[in-house]
N, CA, C, O and the ligand as a Tripos MOL2 file, in Angstrom:
@<TRIPOS>MOLECULE
protein
  261   259    66     0     0
PROTEIN
NO_CHARGES

@<TRIPOS>ATOM
      1 N           0.8450   -1.2080    0.0030 N.3       1 MET1
      2 CA          0.0010    0.0010    0.0080 C.3       1 MET1
      3 C           0.8530    1.2460    0.0250 C.2       1 MET1
      4 O           1.7730    1.3460    0.8370 O.2       1 MET1
      5 N           0.5800    2.1890   -0.8400 N.am      2 ALA2
      6 CA          1.3610    3.4330   -0.9790 C.3       2 ALA2
      7 C           1.1960    4.2880    0.2700 C.2       2 ALA2
      8 O           0.1520    4.2760    0.9210 O.2       2 ALA2
      9 N           2.2290    5.0120    0.5790 N.am      3 GLU3
     10 CA          2.1610    5.9520    1.7080 C.3       3 GLU3
     11 C           1.4620    7.2220    1.2470 C.2       3 GLU3
     12 O           1.6820    7.7120    0.1390 O.2       3 GLU3
     13 N           0.6230    7.7350    2.1200 N.am      4 HIS4
     14 CA         -0.1270    8.9450    1.7770 C.3       4 HIS4
     15 C           0.2770   10.1190    2.6310 C.2       4 HIS4
     16 O           0.8310    9.9650    3.7200 O.2       4 HIS4
     17 N          -0.0150   11.3040    2.1130 N.am      5 ARG5
     18 CA          0.2310   12.5210    2.8690 C.3       5 ARG5
     19 C          -0.7220   12.5670    4.0290 C.2       5 ARG5
     20 O          -1.6820   11.7980    4.0890 O.2       5 ARG5
     21 N          -0.4620   13.4690    4.9550 N.am      6 THR6
     22 CA         -1.4110   13.7150    6.0280 C.3       6 THR6
     23 C          -2.3630   14.7980    5.5310 C.2       6 THR6
     24 O          -1.9460   15.9050    5.1910 O.2       6 THR6
     25 N          -3.6230   14.4640    5.4960 N.am      7 ILE7
     26 CA         -4.6420   15.4030    5.0080 C.3       7 ILE7
     27 C          -5.6950   15.5500    6.0870 C.2       7 ILE7
     28 O          -6.2330   14.5630    6.5890 O.2       7 ILE7
     29 N          -5.9850   16.8050    6.4420 N.am      8 ALA8
     30 CA         -6.9750   17.0610    7.4970 C.3       8 ALA8
     31 C          -8.3750   16.6330    6.9960 C.2       8 ALA8
     32 O          -8.6330   16.6120    5.7920 O.2       8 ALA8
     33 N          -9.2710   16.2920    7.9480 N.am      9 PRO9
     34 CA        -10.6210   15.8320    7.5750 C.3       9 PRO9
     35 C         -11.3910   16.8980    6.7750 C.2       9 PRO9
     36 O         -12.3100   16.5690    6.0240 O.2       9 PRO9
     37 N         -11.0160   18.1610    6.9390 N.am     10 ASN10
     38 CA        -11.7340   19.2350    6.2320 C.3      10 ASN10
     39 C         -10.8580   19.8700    5.1200 C.2      10 ASN10
     40 O         -11.0980   20.9980    4.6920 O.2      10 ASN10
     41 N          -9.8660   19.1290    4.6820 N.am     11 GLU11
     42 CA         -8.9710   19.6700    3.6440 C.3      11 GLU11
     43 C          -9.2510   19.0200    2.2860 C.2      11 GLU11
     44 O          -9.3530   17.7980    2.1730 O.2      11 GLU11
     45 N          -9.3700   19.8550    1.2760 N.am     12 ASP12
     46 CA         -9.5210   19.3670   -0.0930 C.3      12 ASP12
     47 C          -8.1330   18.8520   -0.5580 C.2      12 ASP12
     48 O          -7.1880   19.6350   -0.6600 O.2      12 ASP12
     49 N          -8.0160   17.5380   -0.8390 N.am     13 PRO13
     50 CA         -6.6850   16.9950   -1.1600 C.3      13 PRO13
     51 C          -6.1470   17.4810   -2.5260 C.2      13 PRO13
     52 O          -4.9520   17.3730   -2.8010 O.2      13 PRO13
     53 N          -7.0200   18.0000   -3.3500 N.am     14 VAL14
     54 CA         -6.6180   18.4030   -4.7100 C.3      14 VAL14
     55 C          -6.0010   19.8330   -4.6900 C.2      14 VAL14
     56 O          -4.9060   20.0440   -5.2120 O.2      14 VAL14
     57 N          -6.7140   20.7990   -4.0840 N.am     15 CYS15
     58 CA         -6.2500   22.1820   -4.1290 C.3      15 CYS15
     59 C          -5.7520   22.6700   -2.7580 C.2      15 CYS15
     60 O          -5.1570   23.7440   -2.6790 O.2      15 CYS15
     61 N          -5.9770   21.9170   -1.6930 N.am     16 GLY16
     62 CA         -5.4940   22.2830   -0.3920 C.3      16 GLY16
     63 C          -6.4010   23.2370    0.3860 C.2      16 GLY16
     64 O          -6.0620   23.6600    1.4920 O.2      16 GLY16
     65 N          -7.5430   23.5710   -0.1900 N.am     17 MET17
     66 CA         -8.4780   24.5010    0.4620 C.3      17 MET17
     67 C          -9.1140   23.8530    1.7070 C.2      17 MET17
     68 O          -9.2980   22.6370    1.7640 O.2      17 MET17
     69 N          -9.4360   24.6750    2.6760 N.am     18 THR18
     70 CA        -10.2250   24.1950    3.8020 C.3      18 THR18
     71 C         -11.7010   24.1980    3.4040 C.2      18 THR18
     72 O         -12.2020   25.1880    2.8720 O.2      18 THR18
     73 N         -12.3740   23.1170    3.6560 N.am     19 VAL19
     74 CA        -13.7350   22.9190    3.1730 C.3      19 VAL19
     75 C         -14.6760   22.7600    4.3380 C.2      19 VAL19
     76 O         -14.3220   22.1280    5.3330 O.2      19 VAL19
     77 N         -15.8790   23.3230    4.2400 N.am     20 ASP20
     78 CA        -16.9330   23.1340    5.2190 C.3      20 ASP20
     79 C         -17.5210   21.7310    4.9640 C.2      20 ASP20
     80 O         -18.2100   21.5000    3.9700 O.2      20 ASP20
     81 N         -17.2300   20.8150    5.8810 N.am     21 VAL21
     82 CA        -17.6030   19.4040    5.6540 C.3      21 VAL21
     83 C         -19.1170   19.2350    5.4930 C.2      21 VAL21
     84 O         -19.5710   18.4690    4.6430 O.2      21 VAL21
     85 N         -19.8990   19.9550    6.3140 N.am     22 ALA22
     86 CA        -21.3530   19.8220    6.2330 C.3      22 ALA22
     87 C         -21.8640   20.2770    4.8710 C.2      22 ALA22
     88 O         -22.7360   19.6460    4.2740 O.2      22 ALA22
     89 N         -21.3020   21.3840    4.3930 N.am     23 GLN23
     90 CA        -21.7380   21.9080    3.0800 C.3      23 GLN23
     91 C         -21.2930   20.9530    1.9500 C.2      23 GLN23
     92 O         -22.0620   20.6760    1.0300 O.2      23 GLN23
     93 N         -20.0740   20.4650    2.0310 N.am     24 ALA24
     94 CA        -19.5740   19.5260    1.0050 C.3      24 ALA24
     95 C         -20.4420   18.3010    0.9830 C.2      24 ALA24
     96 O         -20.7770   17.8030   -0.0920 O.2      24 ALA24
     97 N         -20.8200   17.7970    2.1430 N.am     25 THR25
     98 CA        -21.6710   16.6170    2.2280 C.3      25 THR25
     99 C         -23.0250   16.8930    1.6000 C.2      25 THR25
    100 O         -23.5510   16.0540    0.8680 O.2      25 THR25
    101 N         -23.6000   18.0690    1.8800 N.am     26 ALA26
    102 CA        -24.8930   18.4470    1.3340 C.3      26 ALA26
    103 C         -24.8520   18.5000   -0.2010 C.2      26 ALA26
    104 O         -25.8260   18.1680   -0.8760 O.2      26 ALA26
    105 N         -23.6970   18.9250   -0.7290 N.am     27 LYS27
    106 CA        -23.5730   19.0460   -2.1680 C.3      27 LYS27
    107 C         -23.0610   17.7840   -2.8510 C.2      27 LYS27
    108 O         -22.9140   17.7570   -4.0730 O.2      27 LYS27
    109 N         -22.7940   16.7570   -2.0830 N.am     28 GLY28
    110 CA        -22.2940   15.5030   -2.6150 C.3      28 GLY28
    111 C         -20.8380   15.5370   -3.0190 C.2      28 GLY28
    112 O         -20.3880   14.7140   -3.8160 O.2      28 GLY28
    113 N         -20.0810   16.5110   -2.4590 N.am     29 LEU29
    114 CA        -18.6750   16.6380   -2.8170 C.3      29 LEU29
    115 C         -17.7940   15.9100   -1.8190 C.2      29 LEU29
    116 O         -16.8580   16.4630   -1.2410 O.2      29 LEU29
    117 N         -18.1390   14.6380   -1.6460 N.am     30 VAL30
    118 CA        -17.4620   13.8100   -0.6840 C.3      30 VAL30
    119 C         -17.1480   12.4560   -1.3260 C.2      30 VAL30
    120 O         -17.9750   11.9050   -2.0520 O.2      30 VAL30
    121 N         -15.9900   11.9390   -1.0650 N.am     31 ARG31
    122 CA        -15.6600   10.6290   -1.5960 C.3      31 ARG31
    123 C         -15.0250    9.8030   -0.4800 C.2      31 ARG31
    124 O         -14.3380   10.3430    0.3880 O.2      31 ARG31
    125 N         -15.2580    8.5020   -0.5080 N.am     32 THR32
    126 CA        -14.5810    7.6190    0.4040 C.3      32 THR32
    127 C         -13.5680    6.8350   -0.4040 C.2      32 THR32
    128 O         -13.9050    6.2200   -1.4160 O.2      32 THR32
    129 N         -12.3280    6.8590    0.0470 N.am     33 TYR33
    130 CA        -11.2590    6.1650   -0.6510 C.3      33 TYR33
    131 C         -10.4060    5.4310    0.3790 C.2      33 TYR33
    132 O          -9.9200    6.0450    1.3290 O.2      33 TYR33
    133 N         -10.2230    4.1440    0.2010 N.am     34 GLU34
    134 CA         -9.4480    3.3290    1.1160 C.3      34 GLU34
    135 C          -9.8750    3.5380    2.5620 C.2      34 GLU34
    136 O          -9.0370    3.6520    3.4560 O.2      34 GLU34
    137 N         -11.1990    3.5890    2.7840 N.am     35 GLY35
    138 CA        -11.7480    3.6590    4.1130 C.3      35 GLY35
    139 C         -11.7300    5.0160    4.7780 C.2      35 GLY35
    140 O         -12.0720    5.1590    5.9510 O.2      35 GLY35
    141 N         -11.3130    6.0330    3.9900 N.am     36 ARG36
    142 CA        -11.2310    7.3970    4.5500 C.3      36 ARG36
    143 C         -12.1190    8.3160    3.7290 C.2      36 ARG36
    144 O         -12.2840    8.1240    2.5250 O.2      36 ARG36
    145 N         -12.6830    9.3070    4.3850 N.am     37 GLN37
    146 CA        -13.5030   10.2690    3.6550 C.3      37 GLN37
    147 C         -12.7120   11.5070    3.2850 C.2      37 GLN37
    148 O         -11.9440   12.0240    4.0970 O.2      37 GLN37
    149 N         -12.8940   11.9840    2.0620 N.am     38 TYR38
    150 CA        -12.2620   13.2100    1.6120 C.3      38 TYR38
    151 C         -13.3310   14.1510    1.1350 C.2      38 TYR38
    152 O         -14.3280   13.7280    0.5500 O.2      38 TYR38
    153 N         -13.1290   15.4400    1.3840 N.am     39 VAL39
    154 CA        -14.1160   16.4510    0.9920 C.3      39 VAL39
    155 C         -13.4580   17.3870   -0.0720 C.2      39 VAL39
    156 O         -12.2370   17.5170   -0.1540 O.2      39 VAL39
    157 N         -14.3260   18.0130   -0.8610 N.am     40 PHE40
    158 CA        -13.8280   18.8150   -1.9890 C.3      40 PHE40
    159 C         -14.5480   20.1640   -2.0360 C.2      40 PHE40
    160 O         -15.7060   20.2910   -1.6380 O.2      40 PHE40
    161 N         -13.8130   21.1760   -2.5440 N.am     41 CYS41
    162 CA        -14.3700   22.5380   -2.6160 C.3      41 CYS41
    163 C         -15.3910   22.6550   -3.7450 C.2      41 CYS41
    164 O         -16.2820   23.5030   -3.6930 O.2      41 CYS41
    165 N         -15.2630   21.8100   -4.7580 N.am     42 GLY42
    166 CA        -16.1570   21.9140   -5.8980 C.3      42 GLY42
    167 C         -16.0770   20.7000   -6.7790 C.2      42 GLY42
    168 O         -15.2860   19.7880   -6.5420 O.2      42 GLY42
    169 N         -16.9150   20.6990   -7.8120 N.am     43 LYS43
    170 CA        -17.0310   19.5650   -8.7320 C.3      43 LYS43
    171 C         -15.6990   19.2780   -9.4470 C.2      43 LYS43
    172 O         -15.3760   18.1190   -9.7070 O.2      43 LYS43
    173 N         -14.9500   20.2990   -9.7540 N.am     44 GLY44
    174 CA        -13.6860   20.1100  -10.4690 C.3      44 GLY44
    175 C         -12.7240   19.2430   -9.7040 C.2      44 GLY44
    176 O         -12.1950   18.2620  -10.2260 O.2      44 GLY44
    177 N         -12.4990   19.6170   -8.4510 N.am     45 CYS45
    178 CA        -11.6070   18.8450   -7.5950 C.3      45 CYS45
    179 C         -12.1500   17.4510   -7.3340 C.2      45 CYS45
    180 O         -11.4030   16.4740   -7.3180 O.2      45 CYS45
    181 N         -13.4420   17.3710   -7.1310 N.am     46 PHE46
    182 CA        -14.1150   16.0920   -6.8930 C.3      46 PHE46
    183 C         -13.8650   15.1310   -8.0530 C.2      46 PHE46
    184 O         -13.5480   13.9610   -7.8410 O.2      46 PHE46
    185 N         -14.0050   15.6210   -9.2570 N.am     47 LEU47
    186 CA        -13.8250   14.7580  -10.4460 C.3      47 LEU47
    187 C         -12.3520   14.4270  -10.6380 C.2      47 LEU47
    188 O         -12.0040   13.2880  -10.9510 O.2      47 LEU47
    189 N         -11.4900   15.4140  -10.4520 N.am     48 GLU48
    190 CA        -10.0480   15.1580  -10.6490 C.3      48 GLU48
    191 C          -9.5580   14.0530   -9.6660 C.2      48 GLU48
    192 O          -8.7970   13.1620  -10.0430 O.2      48 GLU48
    193 N         -10.0040   14.1430   -8.4480 N.am     49 PHE49
    194 CA         -9.5950   13.1480   -7.4600 C.3      49 PHE49
    195 C         -10.0990   11.7630   -7.8540 C.2      49 PHE49
    196 O          -9.3920   10.7670   -7.7020 O.2      49 PHE49
    197 N         -11.3020   11.7140   -8.3510 N.am     50 GLY50
    198 CA        -11.8920   10.4250   -8.7580 C.3      50 GLY50
    199 C         -11.1160    9.7650   -9.8820 C.2      50 GLY50
    200 O         -11.0630    8.5380   -9.9680 O.2      50 GLY50
    201 N         -10.5100   10.5800  -10.7490 N.am     51 ASP51
    202 CA         -9.7380   10.0280  -11.8860 C.3      51 ASP51
    203 C          -8.4870    9.3010  -11.4170 C.2      51 ASP51
    204 O          -8.1040    8.2760  -11.9800 O.2      51 ASP51
    205 N          -7.8400    9.8550  -10.3540 N.am     52 ASP52
    206 CA         -6.5730    9.2630   -9.9470 C.3      52 ASP52
    207 C          -6.2370    9.6840   -8.5040 C.2      52 ASP52
    208 O          -5.3820   10.5420   -8.2850 O.2      52 ASP52
    209 N          -6.9130    9.0760   -7.5350 N.am     53 PRO53
    210 CA         -6.7330    9.4810   -6.1410 C.3      53 PRO53
    211 C          -5.2680    9.3940   -5.6780 C.2      53 PRO53
    212 O          -4.8180   10.2440   -4.9100 O.2      53 PRO53
    213 N          -4.5400    8.4010   -6.1250 N.am     54 GLU54
    214 CA         -3.1620    8.2010   -5.6360 C.3      54 GLU54
    215 C          -2.2770    9.4140   -5.9730 C.2      54 GLU54
    216 O          -1.3750    9.7430   -5.2030 O.2      54 GLU54
    217 N          -2.5170   10.0710   -7.0890 N.am     55 THR55
    218 CA         -1.7470   11.2730   -7.4500 C.3      55 THR55
    219 C          -1.8570   12.3080   -6.3690 C.2      55 THR55
    220 O          -0.8550   12.9150   -5.9890 O.2      55 THR55
    221 N          -3.0510   12.5260   -5.8610 N.am     56 PHE56
    222 CA         -3.2920   13.6020   -4.9160 C.3      56 PHE56
    223 C          -2.9270   13.2380   -3.4780 C.2      56 PHE56
    224 O          -2.7260   14.1090   -2.6320 O.2      56 PHE56
    225 N          -2.8470   11.9520   -3.2260 N.am     57 LEU57
    226 CA         -2.5010   11.4630   -1.8700 C.3      57 LEU57
    227 C          -1.0270   11.1660   -1.7270 C.2      57 LEU57
    228 O          -0.5630   10.8970   -0.6190 O.2      57 LEU57
    229 N          -0.2870   11.2040   -2.7940 N.am     58 ALA58
    230 CA          1.1380   10.8770   -2.7830 C.3      58 ALA58
    231 C           1.9110   11.8550   -1.9030 C.2      58 ALA58
    232 O           1.5910   13.0410   -1.8290 O.2      58 ALA58
    233 N           2.9180   11.3350   -1.2510 N.am     59 LYS59
    234 CA          3.7500   12.1380   -0.3250 C.3      59 LYS59
    235 C           4.3620   13.3550   -1.0070 C.2      59 LYS59
    236 O           4.5290   14.4000   -0.3770 O.2      59 LYS59
    237 N           4.6970   13.2300   -2.2820 N.am     60 ASP60
    238 CA          5.3880   14.3280   -2.9660 C.3      60 ASP60
    239 C           4.4630   15.2640   -3.7260 C.2      60 ASP60
    240 O           4.9290   16.1140   -4.4850 O.2      60 ASP60
    241 N           3.1450   15.1160   -3.5310 N.am     61 PHE61
    242 CA          2.2010   16.0190   -4.1770 C.3      61 PHE61
    243 C           1.9730   17.2740   -3.3490 C.2      61 PHE61
    244 O           1.7420   17.2010   -2.1420 O.2      61 PHE61
    245 N           2.0390   18.4270   -4.0080 N.am     62 THR62
    246 CA          1.7660   19.6830   -3.3440 C.3      62 THR62
    247 C           0.4770   20.2540   -3.9150 C.2      62 THR62
    248 O           0.4090   20.5600   -5.1060 O.2      62 THR62
    249 N          -0.5330   20.3990   -3.0900 N.am     63 PRO63
    250 CA         -1.8230   20.9300   -3.5610 C.3      63 PRO63
    251 C          -1.6620   22.3530   -4.0630 C.2      63 PRO63
    252 O          -0.9320   23.1460   -3.4690 O.2      63 PRO63
    253 N          -2.3420   22.6800   -5.1600 N.am     64 SER64
    254 CA         -2.3450   24.0630   -5.6780 C.3      64 SER64
    255 C          -3.6420   24.3100   -6.3810 C.2      64 SER64
    256 O          -4.2950   23.3800   -6.8560 O.2      64 SER64
    257 N          -4.0200   25.5760   -6.4480 N.am     65 MET65
    258 CA         -5.3090   25.9410   -7.0510 C.3      65 MET65
    259 C          -5.2110   26.1060   -8.5720 C.2      65 MET65
    260 O          -6.2090   26.4120   -9.2250 O.2      65 MET65
    261 ZN        -10.5460   22.1500   -4.5030 Zn       66 ZN66
@<TRIPOS>BOND
     1     1     2 1
     2     2     3 1
     3     3     4 2
     4     3     5 am
     5     5     6 1
     6     6     7 1
     7     7     8 2
     8     7     9 am
     9     9    10 1
    10    10    11 1
    11    11    12 2
    12    11    13 am
    13    13    14 1
    14    14    15 1
    15    15    16 2
    16    15    17 am
    17    17    18 1
    18    18    19 1
    19    19    20 2
    20    19    21 am
    21    21    22 1
    22    22    23 1
    23    23    24 2
    24    23    25 am
    25    25    26 1
    26    26    27 1
    27    27    28 2
    28    27    29 am
    29    29    30 1
    30    30    31 1
    31    31    32 2
    32    31    33 am
    33    33    34 1
    34    34    35 1
    35    35    36 2
    36    35    37 am
    37    37    38 1
    38    38    39 1
    39    39    40 2
    40    39    41 am
    41    41    42 1
    42    42    43 1
    43    43    44 2
    44    43    45 am
    45    45    46 1
    46    46    47 1
    47    47    48 2
    48    47    49 am
    49    49    50 1
    50    50    51 1
    51    51    52 2
    52    51    53 am
    53    53    54 1
    54    54    55 1
    55    55    56 2
    56    55    57 am
    57    57    58 1
    58    58    59 1
    59    59    60 2
    60    59    61 am
    61    61    62 1
    62    62    63 1
    63    63    64 2
    64    63    65 am
    65    65    66 1
    66    66    67 1
    67    67    68 2
    68    67    69 am
    69    69    70 1
    70    70    71 1
    71    71    72 2
    72    71    73 am
    73    73    74 1
    74    74    75 1
    75    75    76 2
    76    75    77 am
    77    77    78 1
    78    78    79 1
    79    79    80 2
    80    79    81 am
    81    81    82 1
    82    82    83 1
    83    83    84 2
    84    83    85 am
    85    85    86 1
    86    86    87 1
    87    87    88 2
    88    87    89 am
    89    89    90 1
    90    90    91 1
    91    91    92 2
    92    91    93 am
    93    93    94 1
    94    94    95 1
    95    95    96 2
    96    95    97 am
    97    97    98 1
    98    98    99 1
    99    99   100 2
   100    99   101 am
   101   101   102 1
   102   102   103 1
   103   103   104 2
   104   103   105 am
   105   105   106 1
   106   106   107 1
   107   107   108 2
   108   107   109 am
   109   109   110 1
   110   110   111 1
   111   111   112 2
   112   111   113 am
   113   113   114 1
   114   114   115 1
   115   115   116 2
   116   115   117 am
   117   117   118 1
   118   118   119 1
   119   119   120 2
   120   119   121 am
   121   121   122 1
   122   122   123 1
   123   123   124 2
   124   123   125 am
   125   125   126 1
   126   126   127 1
   127   127   128 2
   128   127   129 am
   129   129   130 1
   130   130   131 1
   131   131   132 2
   132   131   133 am
   133   133   134 1
   134   134   135 1
   135   135   136 2
   136   135   137 am
   137   137   138 1
   138   138   139 1
   139   139   140 2
   140   139   141 am
   141   141   142 1
   142   142   143 1
   143   143   144 2
   144   143   145 am
   145   145   146 1
   146   146   147 1
   147   147   148 2
   148   147   149 am
   149   149   150 1
   150   150   151 1
   151   151   152 2
   152   151   153 am
   153   153   154 1
   154   154   155 1
   155   155   156 2
   156   155   157 am
   157   157   158 1
   158   158   159 1
   159   159   160 2
   160   159   161 am
   161   161   162 1
   162   162   163 1
   163   163   164 2
   164   163   165 am
   165   165   166 1
   166   166   167 1
   167   167   168 2
   168   167   169 am
   169   169   170 1
   170   170   171 1
   171   171   172 2
   172   171   173 am
   173   173   174 1
   174   174   175 1
   175   175   176 2
   176   175   177 am
   177   177   178 1
   178   178   179 1
   179   179   180 2
   180   179   181 am
   181   181   182 1
   182   182   183 1
   183   183   184 2
   184   183   185 am
   185   185   186 1
   186   186   187 1
   187   187   188 2
   188   187   189 am
   189   189   190 1
   190   190   191 1
   191   191   192 2
   192   191   193 am
   193   193   194 1
   194   194   195 1
   195   195   196 2
   196   195   197 am
   197   197   198 1
   198   198   199 1
   199   199   200 2
   200   199   201 am
   201   201   202 1
   202   202   203 1
   203   203   204 2
   204   203   205 am
   205   205   206 1
   206   206   207 1
   207   207   208 2
   208   207   209 am
   209   209   210 1
   210   210   211 1
   211   211   212 2
   212   211   213 am
   213   213   214 1
   214   214   215 1
   215   215   216 2
   216   215   217 am
   217   217   218 1
   218   218   219 1
   219   219   220 2
   220   219   221 am
   221   221   222 1
   222   222   223 1
   223   223   224 2
   224   223   225 am
   225   225   226 1
   226   226   227 1
   227   227   228 2
   228   227   229 am
   229   229   230 1
   230   230   231 1
   231   231   232 2
   232   231   233 am
   233   233   234 1
   234   234   235 1
   235   235   236 2
   236   235   237 am
   237   237   238 1
   238   238   239 1
   239   239   240 2
   240   239   241 am
   241   241   242 1
   242   242   243 1
   243   243   244 2
   244   243   245 am
   245   245   246 1
   246   246   247 1
   247   247   248 2
   248   247   249 am
   249   249   250 1
   250   250   251 1
   251   251   252 2
   252   251   253 am
   253   253   254 1
   254   254   255 1
   255   255   256 2
   256   255   257 am
   257   257   258 1
   258   258   259 1
   259   259   260 2
@<TRIPOS>SUBSTRUCTURE
     1 MET1         2 RESIDUE 1 A MET
     2 ALA2         6 RESIDUE 1 A ALA
     3 GLU3        10 RESIDUE 1 A GLU
     4 HIS4        14 RESIDUE 1 A HIS
     5 ARG5        18 RESIDUE 1 A ARG
     6 THR6        22 RESIDUE 1 A THR
     7 ILE7        26 RESIDUE 1 A ILE
     8 ALA8        30 RESIDUE 1 A ALA
     9 PRO9        34 RESIDUE 1 A PRO
    10 ASN10       38 RESIDUE 1 A ASN
    11 GLU11       42 RESIDUE 1 A GLU
    12 ASP12       46 RESIDUE 1 A ASP
    13 PRO13       50 RESIDUE 1 A PRO
    14 VAL14       54 RESIDUE 1 A VAL
    15 CYS15       58 RESIDUE 1 A CYS
    16 GLY16       62 RESIDUE 1 A GLY
    17 MET17       66 RESIDUE 1 A MET
    18 THR18       70 RESIDUE 1 A THR
    19 VAL19       74 RESIDUE 1 A VAL
    20 ASP20       78 RESIDUE 1 A ASP
    21 VAL21       82 RESIDUE 1 A VAL
    22 ALA22       86 RESIDUE 1 A ALA
    23 GLN23       90 RESIDUE 1 A GLN
    24 ALA24       94 RESIDUE 1 A ALA
    25 THR25       98 RESIDUE 1 A THR
    26 ALA26      102 RESIDUE 1 A ALA
    27 LYS27      106 RESIDUE 1 A LYS
    28 GLY28      110 RESIDUE 1 A GLY
    29 LEU29      114 RESIDUE 1 A LEU
    30 VAL30      118 RESIDUE 1 A VAL
    31 ARG31      122 RESIDUE 1 A ARG
    32 THR32      126 RESIDUE 1 A THR
    33 TYR33      130 RESIDUE 1 A TYR
    34 GLU34      134 RESIDUE 1 A GLU
    35 GLY35      138 RESIDUE 1 A GLY
    36 ARG36      142 RESIDUE 1 A ARG
    37 GLN37      146 RESIDUE 1 A GLN
    38 TYR38      150 RESIDUE 1 A TYR
    39 VAL39      154 RESIDUE 1 A VAL
    40 PHE40      158 RESIDUE 1 A PHE
    41 CYS41      162 RESIDUE 1 A CYS
    42 GLY42      166 RESIDUE 1 A GLY
    43 LYS43      170 RESIDUE 1 A LYS
    44 GLY44      174 RESIDUE 1 A GLY
    45 CYS45      178 RESIDUE 1 A CYS
    46 PHE46      182 RESIDUE 1 A PHE
    47 LEU47      186 RESIDUE 1 A LEU
    48 GLU48      190 RESIDUE 1 A GLU
    49 PHE49      194 RESIDUE 1 A PHE
    50 GLY50      198 RESIDUE 1 A GLY
    51 ASP51      202 RESIDUE 1 A ASP
    52 ASP52      206 RESIDUE 1 A ASP
    53 PRO53      210 RESIDUE 1 A PRO
    54 GLU54      214 RESIDUE 1 A GLU
    55 THR55      218 RESIDUE 1 A THR
    56 PHE56      222 RESIDUE 1 A PHE
    57 LEU57      226 RESIDUE 1 A LEU
    58 ALA58      230 RESIDUE 1 A ALA
    59 LYS59      234 RESIDUE 1 A LYS
    60 ASP60      238 RESIDUE 1 A ASP
    61 PHE61      242 RESIDUE 1 A PHE
    62 THR62      246 RESIDUE 1 A THR
    63 PRO63      250 RESIDUE 1 A PRO
    64 SER64      254 RESIDUE 1 A SER
    65 MET65      258 RESIDUE 1 A MET
    66 ZN66       261 GROUP 0 **** ****
């Protein structure tokens, strides 16, 4: 299993933004991956993460907008 970065429960793993978890949940901008929940600021990040979660969770990935 690949090692992942430390990502806060309210952090968008794609762009690094802090996300309101309740709002993201209401909008369906939540994904569960390998038993963990990730939240996203918008549809763009949500879709990007779905294409290749490992890219965004990799130790050497730096989130940017
Ligand atoms: Zn985002």
